[in-house]
C-alpha positions in Angstrom: -8.7 -37.5 -20.4 -5.7 -39.6 -19.3 -3.1 -37.8 -16.9 0.6 -39.5 -17.0 3.3 -39.1 -13.7 6.2 -38.5 -13.8 8.2 -41.2 -11.2 10.7 -38.7 -10.4 8.3 -36.4 -8.8 6.0 -39.1 -7.5 8.9 -40.6 -5.4 9.8 -36.9 -4.1 6.3 -37.1 -3.3 6.5 -40.3 -0.8 9.8 -38.9 0.3 8.0 -35.7 1.6 4.6 -36.9 2.6 5.3 -40.5 3.8 4.2 -44.1 2.9 1.0 -44.0 5.0 -1.0 -41.1 3.8 -5.4 -41.1 3.5 -6.7 -38.8 0.6 -9.4 -38.0 2.8 -8.5 -37.9 5.9 -5.3 -35.7 6.2 -4.3 -34.7 2.5 -7.4 -32.7 1.9 -7.3 -30.8 5.1 -3.7 -30.3 4.9 -3.7 -28.6 1.2 -6.8 -26.6 2.1 -4.7 -25.3 5.2 -2.0 -24.5 3.1 -3.7 -23.1 0.4 -5.4 -20.4 2.7 -2.6 -17.8 3.4 0.1 -19.0 1.2 2.5 -16.1 1.5 2.8 -17.1 5.1 4.2 -20.6 4.2 7.4 -21.8 5.0 9.5 -23.0 1.8 8.9 -26.9 3.5 5.7 -26.0 3.8 4.9 -25.4 0.1 7.2 -28.5 -0.5 4.7 -30.2 1.0 1.8 -28.8 -0.7 3.1 -28.9 -3.8 4.0 -32.7 -3.1 0.1 -33.2 -1.4 -1.1 -31.9 -4.8 0.5 -34.1 -7.0 0.0 -37.1 -5.2 -3.7 -36.0 -5.0 -4.0 -36.0 -8.9 -2.0 -39.3 -9.3 -3.7 -40.8 -6.3 -3.4 -44.9 -7.6 0.1 -44.9 -8.7 0.6 -42.7 -5.6 -0.8 -45.5 -3.4 0.9 -48.5 -5.5 4.3 -46.8 -5.4 3.7 -46.8 -1.1 2.4 -50.5 -1.3 5.8 -51.5 -3.2 8.1 -49.7 -0.9 6.1 -51.0 2.3 6.5 -54.3 0.9 10.0 -54.1 0.2 9.8 -54.7 -3.5 11.1 -51.2 -4.0 13.0 -48.4 -2.6 12.6 -44.3 -2.5 
């Protein structure tokens, strides 16, 4: 099954998370921690959680976008 991504959501995820993230090094533990007690999350943390989940589901596209932005071929 192929997953299609929304370019606007991908750009928003890059704005929220930044351009230098690793999937296993910091996103997975962050998602796990934010999902433990969702009722205690602030609005900013919920936005970060949504962006991280979306970026992990569309990891290749997220990395390609971050690479294009870092090399100044594209802007957020």
